[in-house]
N, C-alpha and C positions, 0 to 999 in steps of 0.2 A: 506494501498501500504505501501512495506518497505521499511523503513527509510535509504538514503545512510549508514549511520554511525552505523546503529545496526548489532550486533556481527555475522556473517556467518555463516552457518547450516556446512560448508563444512570443510572437517578431511582438517589439512593440508599437508597432502600428496594427498588428490583431487586437489588438487590448482596448489600443483607445475606439476600433471600430464597435466592439462590442458593449464598452461603452456608451459612444451615441446609441447605442442601439435600445440598449436599458433605458437609457435617461428619455428617451423621445416614445417609449413605450411607457414607462411608469408615468412619465407624465401627461401622457395626450390619455391616457386610460383612466385617470384620476380627474383631467381637466373633463372629461366627455364622461366618466361617471357623475360628476358634482353639477357638473347640466343638466343632464336628464332629472335627476333629486330636484333639485330646483326648477324645473318647468315645470307650470299647471298640469300639461299632458302629460307628464313624465311617463312611460308604465314600467311596472317592473320587471320584465323582459329585457326594453332594452338598458338596464339597469346593470343586470345581470351579462347581458356577453357585453356590453362594455369591459367589465371585470374578465371576466373568460380571455373576451381577445388580449388584452394587457397582460396575462398570467400567461396565454399562449406561447407568446411571443418574450416574455422575460426571465421563465422560469428555464427552456432550454438554454438561453444564454448566458445564465449564470450554471445552470446543472451540466453541462457538458464541460464549460472550461474546469469545475470542480473537481471533476474525474479525473482532470492528467494534471493537474494542480490546485492542489485546494486552498492557496491563498490567493491567486485569480478570482476562485468560484465566492470568496469570503468580500475581495475588494468590489466587484460585482457586484453583490448584491448590496454590499454596503451602498455603492452610488444607486442602483436601483431603488435603496429604500429614500435616499437622501434626494431623489428627484420627487417622487413620490408627493416625501413630506412635504419637497418646495409647493408641488404642485396643489397640493392642498391649503398650502397657507394663498400660495397670488392668485388661486381661479377667480376668490369673491372681487378682487381690485380688480382684475382682468373684464368681467361679468360688469361690472360698475360702469369699465370702460368704453365698453363696449355701447351698455346703456345708455351714458352720455351722448355717443357716437350719433346712435340711432335717434336721440330725440331730438338734435342736433340739425339733422338731416331731414326727419319730419315735421320740424317745424320752417326749416327754411322753405320747404316744399309747401306747407300750412300757409307763412306770410307769402307764397308768391302770390297765391291763387286769393287773397285774401288784396294783395295789391292790386288787382286787375280789380274786383269788387268795390274797392275804394274810389279807384279814379271813376267806374262807372256813377257810384252813387254821388261824389262832387259834379260829373257831368250833368247827371239828374237837377241836382240843385243850381248849378250855376245857370240856369234855364231861369229859372226865376229873377233871379240877378242880376242878369243879361239880357234875356230876351223881353223890352218891352212888354208885346203881345202878354206876356204869361204874368208880370209884374202889375197889371192893370188888371189880371184876369183872378190873381192871388195874392192880393196881397198879405194876407197873415204869414204867408211864407218865407218874408222880409221883413216880418215885425217880432222882437224880439221880446216882447211886452205877453206876447201869445204861451199856453205855456208850453204848446209843444212844438212851439219854433226854437222856443228858450230851450229845452229839450235836445233838439235838431242841434243845436251853437256847440251845447256843451259835447257831445256826443263825436263833434266833427275836429273838436280841437283836442278830444283826447284820444282817437284814432291816429289825429296826426303826428302827437305828441312822440306815437308809438314807428310810427311808421319807417322804412326803409334801415331797422333794424333786424336785431336775433327774439326779442321778444317774444315768449310764446300767448302774451295775452293781447301781441295785433291782432290776430284773425278774430277772439272775443271782442275783441275793441269796434271791428269793423262792424261784428254782426248787430251791435248796439245802434252803431251810425246807420243802418239799414232800416232796423224797424224802427230807431228816430224819425226817421227821414218819411216811411211811410205813415206813422201817426201825423206826422205834420201834414202830409199831403190831404190824409183822409180827414183830419181838421179843417181844413183850408178848401175841402171841395172839391180835390182833385179826382179828375175819375167819376165823380157823384152828384151830389146838388148842381143845382146852377153857379159858374163862376162869381164870387163876392169882388167886386169890382169899386177902387177905391173912390172914393166920391169928386162929384164933378169928372167922371172920365166917360166918354158912351161906349158903349156896347162895342166890341172888337166885330170885324163885318166876318162870319165866315168864311167869304168868298177869297176872304184878303189870308185864310189859316188864322 
C-alpha cells in the first residue's frame, strides 16, 4: 500500500488540472443547488441531480489519485471542500448582484416605455395651452384653480423630476400623470358634454375644425 508521504507519480500539470476540475465541479454544484433551493419553483429532483452531478465529477477526481498517491487525494479533497465552502458563502452575494442587474435592466426598459407615454401625455396636454381653439373650448384645462387641473400640474411636475433617470418611481409617476390628465379632461368636458367656453368667446365654427 502506498505511503501517505511518498512522492506522487503525477506531474504538476496533472495535479493542477485535477484541482481545477474539482474546484469548478464543487463550486458549480453548490451554486446550482443553492439556486434551486432559493427558487420558488425549485423541485427536490433538481436539487438531487445538482448534488449527484457534482459528486459524480468530484469523487473520481479525488478517489482515483488517492489510490496512487494518498496525499494527492487528500490535497484534492481539501481543495474540493474549500471550493464548496467558498461557493456556499459567496453564492448569496452573486444572487444579490444578479437580482440588482436584473432590476436595473427591467427598470431601464420600463422607463423607456414610460418616457414615450410621458411625451404623449405632454403633447395631449399642450393642445390646451398652444391651440387657441382648444384653449377657448376648454379653459378649465389651463385654470390651476380647478382641483383636477391643479392635480394635473402636480403630477406633471412629479413626473418631470424623475424623467431621464433610472429611478423605478418614474413609470408609476407617469401612470399618475395619465390618470390626472384623464380626470382633468373629464372635469373640463373633453369628449363628453359640450365645451365650456370662456366668457366673451363665440363658439368655434365646426367647419374650421
